[in-house]
DSSP file (Angstrom, degrees, kcal/mol; ACC not computed):
  #  RESIDUE AA STRUCTURE BP1 BP2  ACC     N-H-->O    O-->H-N    N-H-->O    O-->H-N    TCO  KAPPA ALPHA  PHI   PSI    X-CA   Y-CA   Z-CA
    1    1 A M     >        0   0    0      0, 0.0     4,-2.3     0, 0.0     5,-0.2   0.000 360.0 360.0 360.0 -43.2  -65.5   11.7   91.0
    2    2 A A  H  >  +     0   0    0      1,-0.2     4,-2.5     2,-0.2     5,-0.2   0.861 360.0  53.2 -64.2 -35.4  -67.2    9.1   89.0
    3    3 A I  H  > S+     0   0    0      2,-0.2     4,-2.6     1,-0.2    -1,-0.2   0.930 109.6  47.9 -60.7 -49.6  -68.2    7.2   92.1
    4    4 A A  H  > S+     0   0    0      2,-0.2     4,-2.4     1,-0.2    -2,-0.2   0.862 111.4  51.4 -65.2 -35.4  -69.8   10.4   93.6
    5    5 A L  H  X S+     0   0    0     -4,-2.3     4,-2.4     2,-0.2     5,-0.2   0.964 112.2  44.6 -68.5 -50.3  -71.7   11.1   90.3
    6    6 A F  H  X S+     0   0    0     -4,-2.5     4,-2.8     1,-0.2     5,-0.2   0.910 114.8  50.0 -59.9 -40.6  -73.2    7.6   90.1
    7    7 A Y  H  X S+     0   0    0     -4,-2.6     4,-2.6    -5,-0.2     5,-0.2   0.937 111.2  48.1 -61.1 -45.3  -74.1    7.7   93.8
    8    8 A A  H  X S+     0   0    0     -4,-2.4     4,-2.0    -5,-0.2    -2,-0.2   0.865 113.2  46.8 -66.3 -35.8  -75.7   11.0   93.4
    9    9 A I  H  X S+     0   0    0     -4,-2.4     4,-2.4     2,-0.2     5,-0.2   0.936 114.8  47.2 -72.3 -42.7  -77.7   10.0   90.4
   10   10 A G  H  X S+     0   0    0     -4,-2.8     4,-2.4    -5,-0.2     5,-0.2   0.897 113.5  47.7 -62.8 -40.4  -78.8    6.7   92.0
   11   11 A T  H  X S+     0   0    0     -4,-2.6     4,-2.8    -5,-0.2     5,-0.2   0.908 113.3  48.4 -66.3 -40.6  -79.8    8.4   95.2
   12   12 A A  H  X S+     0   0    0     -4,-2.0     4,-1.7    -5,-0.2     5,-0.3   0.896 112.6  47.5 -66.3 -40.0  -81.7   11.0   93.4
   13   13 A A  H  X S+     0   0    0     -4,-2.4     4,-2.5     2,-0.2     5,-0.4   0.937 117.1  41.8 -66.8 -46.5  -83.5    8.5   91.2
   14   14 A G  H  X S+     0   0    0     -4,-2.4     4,-1.5     1,-0.2    -2,-0.2   0.890 114.8  51.6 -69.3 -37.9  -84.5    6.3   94.2
   15   15 A G  H  < S+     0   0    0     -4,-2.8    -1,-0.2    -5,-0.2    -2,-0.2   0.796 119.4  35.7 -72.9 -27.0  -85.4    9.3   96.5
   16   16 A L  H  X S+     0   0    0     -4,-1.7     4,-0.8    -5,-0.2    -2,-0.2   0.834 123.7  36.5 -91.6 -38.8  -87.6   10.8   93.9
   17   17 A M  H  X S+     0   0    0     -4,-2.5     4,-2.8    -5,-0.3     5,-0.3   0.898 108.6  60.6 -86.1 -39.0  -89.2    7.9   92.2
   18   18 A A  H  X S+     0   0    0     -4,-1.5     4,-2.4    -5,-0.4     5,-0.2   0.898 106.5  43.8 -61.2 -48.2  -89.7    5.4   95.1
   19   19 A P  H  > S+     0   0    0      0, 0.0     4,-2.8     0, 0.0    -1,-0.2   0.904 116.4  49.7 -63.3 -39.9  -92.0    7.6   97.4
   20   20 A A  H  X S+     0   0    0     -4,-0.8     4,-1.8     2,-0.2    -2,-0.2   0.896 113.5  44.6 -67.5 -39.4  -94.0    8.6   94.3
   21   21 A L  H  X S+     0   0    0     -4,-2.8     4,-2.3     2,-0.2    -1,-0.2   0.912 114.6  48.5 -70.8 -41.8  -94.4    5.0   93.2
   22   22 A F  H  X S+     0   0    0     -4,-2.4     4,-2.4    -5,-0.3    -2,-0.2   0.903 110.3  52.5 -64.7 -41.9  -95.2    3.8   96.7
   23   23 A G  H  X S+     0   0    0     -4,-2.8     4,-2.6    -5,-0.2    -1,-0.2   0.909 108.4  49.9 -62.1 -38.5  -97.8    6.6   97.1
   24   24 A R  H  X S+     0   0    0     -4,-1.8     4,-1.5     2,-0.2    -2,-0.2   0.889 109.0  52.2 -65.4 -37.9  -99.5    5.7   93.9
   25   25 A L  H  <>S+     0   0    0     -4,-2.3     5,-0.6     1,-0.2     4,-0.5   0.932 112.7  45.5 -64.8 -42.9  -99.7    2.0   95.0
   26   26 A L  H ><5S+     0   0    0     -4,-2.4     3,-1.2     1,-0.2    -2,-0.2   0.877 109.5  54.1 -63.7 -38.6 -101.2    3.1   98.3
   27   27 A E  H 3<5S+     0   0    0     -4,-2.6    -1,-0.2     1,-0.3    -2,-0.2   0.824  96.6  66.8 -67.1 -28.7 -103.7    5.4   96.7
   28   28 A S  T 3<5S-     0   0    0     -4,-1.5    -1,-0.3    -5,-0.2    -2,-0.2   0.744  93.9-144.4 -65.1 -21.6 -104.9    2.6   94.4
   29   29 A G  T < 5 +     0   0    0     -3,-1.2     2,-0.7    -4,-0.5    -3,-0.1   0.565  53.8 133.9  72.6   4.9 -106.3    0.9   97.5
   30   30 A S     >< -     0   0    0     -5,-0.6     4,-1.9     1,-0.2    -1,-0.2  -0.810  45.4-161.8 -98.1 120.9 -105.4   -2.5   96.0
   31   31 A R  H  > S+     0   0    0     -2,-0.7     4,-2.7     1,-0.2     5,-0.2   0.920  91.4  53.8 -64.7 -45.1 -103.7   -4.9   98.3
   32   32 A P  H  > S+     0   0    0      0, 0.0     4,-2.7     0, 0.0    -1,-0.2   0.903 107.1  51.0 -58.7 -38.8 -102.4   -7.0   95.4
   33   33 A R  H  > S+     0   0    0      2,-0.2     4,-2.4     1,-0.2    -2,-0.2   0.934 111.0  47.7 -66.4 -40.8 -100.8   -4.1   93.7
   34   34 A V  H  X S+     0   0    0     -4,-1.9     4,-2.3    -9,-0.2    -1,-0.2   0.925 112.9  50.3 -59.2 -45.7  -99.0   -3.1   97.0
   35   35 A S  H  X S+     0   0    0     -4,-2.7     4,-2.7     2,-0.2    -2,-0.2   0.913 108.6  50.3 -61.0 -45.3  -97.9   -6.7   97.4
   36   36 A I  H  X S+     0   0    0     -4,-2.7     4,-3.0     2,-0.2     5,-0.2   0.927 109.4  53.4 -60.3 -43.2  -96.6   -6.8   93.8
   37   37 A G  H  X S+     0   0    0     -4,-2.4     4,-2.4     1,-0.2    -2,-0.2   0.927 109.5  47.3 -56.2 -47.2  -94.7   -3.6   94.6
   38   38 A Y  H  X S+     0   0    0     -4,-2.3     4,-2.4     1,-0.2    -1,-0.2   0.912 112.9  49.1 -59.1 -44.5  -93.1   -5.1   97.7
   39   39 A F  H  X S+     0   0    0     -4,-2.7     4,-2.3     2,-0.2    -2,-0.2   0.873 110.5  50.3 -65.9 -39.3  -92.2   -8.3   95.7
   40   40 A V  H  X S+     0   0    0     -4,-3.0     4,-2.5     2,-0.2    -1,-0.2   0.921 111.9  48.1 -62.1 -44.8  -90.6   -6.2   92.9
   41   41 A G  H  X S+     0   0    0     -4,-2.4     4,-1.9    -5,-0.2    -2,-0.2   0.902 112.7  48.7 -64.4 -38.2  -88.6   -4.3   95.4
   42   42 A A  H  X S+     0   0    0     -4,-2.4     4,-2.7     2,-0.2     5,-0.2   0.900 109.9  50.5 -65.3 -41.7  -87.5   -7.5   97.1
   43   43 A A  H  X S+     0   0    0     -4,-2.3     4,-2.5     1,-0.2    -2,-0.2   0.896 110.5  51.1 -65.5 -40.4  -86.5   -9.1   93.7
   44   44 A L  H  X S+     0   0    0     -4,-2.5     4,-2.3     2,-0.2    -1,-0.2   0.922 111.9  46.8 -61.5 -42.3  -84.4   -6.0   92.9
   45   45 A M  H  X S+     0   0    0     -4,-1.9     4,-2.0     2,-0.2    -2,-0.2   0.880 112.3  48.6 -67.8 -39.5  -82.7   -6.2   96.2
   46   46 A I  H  X S+     0   0    0     -4,-2.7     4,-2.1     2,-0.2    -1,-0.2   0.900 112.4  50.3 -67.0 -40.0  -82.0   -9.9   95.9
   47   47 A G  H  X S+     0   0    0     -4,-2.5     4,-2.0    -5,-0.2    -2,-0.2   0.906 110.0  49.3 -64.6 -39.7  -80.6   -9.3   92.4
   48   48 A A  H  X S+     0   0    0     -4,-2.3     4,-2.4     2,-0.2    -1,-0.2   0.889 111.3  50.9 -66.9 -37.3  -78.3   -6.6   93.6
   49   49 A G  H  X S+     0   0    0     -4,-2.0     4,-1.6     2,-0.2    -2,-0.2   0.873 109.4  49.3 -61.1 -40.8  -77.1   -8.9   96.4
   50   50 A L  H  X S+     0   0    0     -4,-2.1     4,-1.8     2,-0.2    -2,-0.2   0.859 111.5  49.0 -70.5 -36.7  -76.4  -11.6   94.0
   51   51 A I  H  X S+     0   0    0     -4,-2.0     4,-2.8     1,-0.2     5,-0.4   0.935 111.7  49.7 -68.5 -43.7  -74.4   -9.2   91.6
   52   52 A A  H  X S+     0   0    0     -4,-2.4     4,-1.4     1,-0.2    -2,-0.2   0.827 109.4  51.0 -64.1 -32.8  -72.5   -7.9   94.6
   53   53 A A  H  < S+     0   0    0     -4,-1.6    -1,-0.2    -5,-0.2    -2,-0.2   0.899 116.6  42.5 -70.7 -37.7  -71.7  -11.5   95.7
   54   54 A V  H  < S+     0   0    0     -4,-1.8    -2,-0.2     1,-0.1    -3,-0.2   0.958 134.4  12.6 -77.6 -52.6  -70.4  -12.4   92.2
   55   55 A I  H  < S+     0   0    0     -4,-2.8    -3,-0.2    -5,-0.2    -2,-0.2   0.357  94.6 123.4-112.7   7.2  -68.4   -9.2   91.2
   56   56 A G     <  -     0   0    0     -4,-1.4     2,-0.4    -5,-0.4    -4,-0.0  -0.222  48.5-145.3 -68.9 159.2  -68.1   -7.4   94.5
   57   57 A V        -     0   0    0      0, 0.0     2,-1.0     0, 0.0    -2,-0.1  -0.978  23.8-113.8-129.1 138.0  -64.7   -6.5   96.0
   58   58 A A        +     0   0    0     -2,-0.4    -2,-0.0     1,-0.2     0, 0.0  -0.613  48.7 161.2 -74.7 104.6  -63.9   -6.5   99.7
   59   59 A A    >   +     0   0    0     -2,-1.0     3,-1.6     2,-0.0     2,-0.3   0.189  13.8 139.9-115.4  15.8  -63.4   -2.8  100.2
   60   60 A E  T 3  S-     0   0    0      1,-0.2     3,-0.1     3,-0.0    -2,-0.0  -0.450  82.8  -7.6 -62.7 124.7  -63.8   -2.4  104.0
   61   61 A G  T 3  S+     0   0    0     -2,-0.3     2,-0.3     1,-0.2    -1,-0.2   0.626 106.0 123.1  64.5  17.1  -61.2    0.1  105.4
   62   62 A K    <   -     0   0    0     -3,-1.6    -1,-0.2     2,-0.0     2,-0.2  -0.833  60.2-119.8-109.8 150.1  -59.3    0.4  102.1
   63   63 A S     >  -     0   0    0     -2,-0.3     4,-2.1     1,-0.1     3,-0.4  -0.500  23.9-116.1 -80.4 155.8  -58.6    3.4  100.1
   64   64 A L  H  > S+     0   0    0      1,-0.2     4,-2.1     2,-0.2     5,-0.2   0.862 116.1  58.5 -57.4 -35.7  -59.8    3.9   96.6
   65   65 A E  H  > S+     0   0    0      1,-0.2     4,-0.8     2,-0.2    -1,-0.2   0.916 107.0  47.7 -62.8 -40.5  -56.1    4.0   95.4
   66   66 A T  H >4 S+     0   0    0     -3,-0.4     3,-0.7     1,-0.2    -2,-0.2   0.925 113.3  48.0 -62.2 -44.0  -55.6    0.5   96.9
   67   67 A L  H 3< S+     0   0    0     -4,-2.1     3,-0.3     1,-0.2    -1,-0.2   0.769 107.0  54.7 -68.0 -29.1  -58.8   -0.7   95.3
   68   68 A S  H 3< S+     0   0    0     -4,-2.1     2,-0.7     1,-0.2    -1,-0.2   0.661  91.5  77.8 -82.0 -14.4  -58.0    0.7   91.9
   69   69 A A    <<  +     0   0    0     -4,-0.8    -1,-0.2    -3,-0.7    -2,-0.1  -0.215  66.1 153.1 -85.2  42.5  -54.6   -1.1   91.8
   70   70 A L        -     0   0    0     -2,-0.7     3,-0.1    -3,-0.3    -3,-0.0  -0.345  55.0 -86.4 -72.4 157.2  -56.1   -4.5   91.0
   71   71 A P        -     0   0    0      0, 0.0     2,-0.3     0, 0.0    -1,-0.1  -0.264  56.0 -89.2 -62.3 150.1  -54.0   -7.1   89.1
   72   72 A D        -     0   0    0      1,-0.2    -3,-0.0    -3,-0.1     0, 0.0  -0.463  35.8-164.3 -66.1 123.4  -54.1   -6.7   85.3
   73   73 A V  S    S+     0   0    0     -2,-0.3    -1,-0.2     1,-0.3     0, 0.0   0.799  84.1  39.0 -77.9 -31.7  -56.9   -8.8   84.0
   74   74 A N  S    S-     0   0    0      5,-0.0    -1,-0.3     9,-0.0     3,-0.1  -0.692  80.6-167.3-123.9  75.3  -55.7   -8.8   80.4
   75   75 A P    >   -     0   0    0      0, 0.0     3,-1.7     0, 0.0     8,-0.1  -0.207  39.0 -83.3 -66.3 155.8  -51.9   -9.1   80.4
   76   76 A P  T 3  S+     0   0    0      0, 0.0     8,-0.2     0, 0.0     3,-0.1  -0.275 116.9  34.4 -58.0 143.2  -50.0   -8.4   77.2
   77   77 A G  T 3  S+     0   0    0      1,-0.2     2,-0.3     3,-0.2     7,-0.1   0.336 110.5  72.5  94.1  -9.6  -49.9  -11.4   74.9
   78   78 A R  S <  S+     0   0    0     -3,-1.7     2,-0.3     2,-0.1    -1,-0.2  -0.965  85.0   9.1-137.7 153.7  -53.4  -12.6   75.9
   79   79 A G  S    S+     0   0    0     -2,-0.3     5,-0.0    -3,-0.1    -5,-0.0  -0.603 102.9  22.7  88.2-139.8  -56.9  -11.5   75.3
   80   80 A C  S >> S-     0   0    0     -2,-0.3     3,-1.1     1,-0.1     4,-0.6  -0.184  74.4-114.9 -71.6 160.6  -57.9   -8.8   72.9
   81   81 A R  H >> S+     0   0    0      1,-0.3     3,-1.3     2,-0.2     4,-1.2   0.829 110.0  67.2 -67.1 -33.3  -55.7   -7.7   69.9
   82   82 A S  H 34 S+     0   0    0      1,-0.3    -1,-0.3     2,-0.2    -3,-0.1   0.771  95.5  57.3 -61.8 -25.4  -55.2   -4.3   71.3
   83   83 A A  H <4 S+     0   0    0     -3,-1.1    -1,-0.3     1,-0.2    -2,-0.2   0.783 111.0  42.9 -72.8 -26.9  -53.1   -5.8   74.2
   84   84 A R  H << S+     0   0    0     -3,-1.3    -2,-0.2    -4,-0.6    -1,-0.2   0.605  90.9 101.0 -96.3 -10.3  -50.7   -7.4   71.6
   85   85 A R  S  < S-     0   0    0     -4,-1.2     3,-0.1     1,-0.1    -8,-0.0  -0.552  76.2-121.4 -73.9 132.8  -50.4   -4.5   69.3
   86   86 A P        -     0   0    0      0, 0.0    -1,-0.1     0, 0.0    -2,-0.1  -0.445  38.8 -91.2 -71.7 149.3  -47.2   -2.4   69.8
   87   87 A P        -     0   0    0      0, 0.0     0, 0.0     0, 0.0     0, 0.0  -0.286  43.0-114.8 -61.5 144.0  -47.6    1.2   70.6
   88   88 A S        -     0   0    0      1,-0.1     3,-0.1    -3,-0.1     5,-0.0  -0.502  34.8-102.5 -78.9 147.5  -47.8    3.5   67.6
   89   89 A P        -     0   0    0      0, 0.0    -1,-0.1     0, 0.0     2,-0.0  -0.312  43.8 -97.7 -66.3 152.2  -44.9    6.1   67.2
   90   90 A P  S    S+     0   0    0      0, 0.0     0, 0.0     0, 0.0     0, 0.0  -0.282  82.9  55.5 -68.5 159.2  -45.6    9.6   68.2
   91   91 A G  S    S-     0   0    0     -3,-0.1     2,-0.0     2,-0.0    -3,-0.0  -0.548  96.4 -22.5 110.5-175.5  -46.6   12.1   65.5
   92   92 A P        -     0   0    0      0, 0.0     0, 0.0     0, 0.0     0, 0.0  -0.361  64.8-119.6 -71.8 147.1  -49.2   12.3   62.8
   93   93 A R        -     0   0    0      1,-0.1     2,-0.1    -2,-0.0     3,-0.1  -0.584  31.8-109.4 -81.1 142.8  -50.8    9.0   61.6
   94   94 A P        -     0   0    0      0, 0.0     2,-0.2     0, 0.0    -1,-0.1  -0.453  36.7-103.3 -70.4 150.3  -50.4    8.2   57.9
   95   95 A A              0   0    0      1,-0.1     0, 0.0    -2,-0.1     0, 0.0  -0.511 360.0 360.0 -72.4 140.5  -53.4    8.4   55.7
   96   96 A R              0   0    0     -2,-0.2    -1,-0.1    -3,-0.1     0, 0.0   0.445 360.0 360.0-101.5 360.0  -55.0    5.1   54.7
């Protein structure tokens, strides 16, 4: 559900803002402004490609369940303190 939500928000933002921004750039009649708009768009796409190359996951033909079962990045005994802390017993917590 989270994937669908982020996809919908991103698509709505791009679908609403991009044509309005491009229209304003064209209405300005300034070639340098239109060029800057294209360069900013290209820089954003290159940045997104670099991020995908660094933290992307090969997800072609795989189910979401398979992708979510990635190996534990922070095994017990290493990393943050919460990973080493034993689980608290059930019931109310004592007052501090």
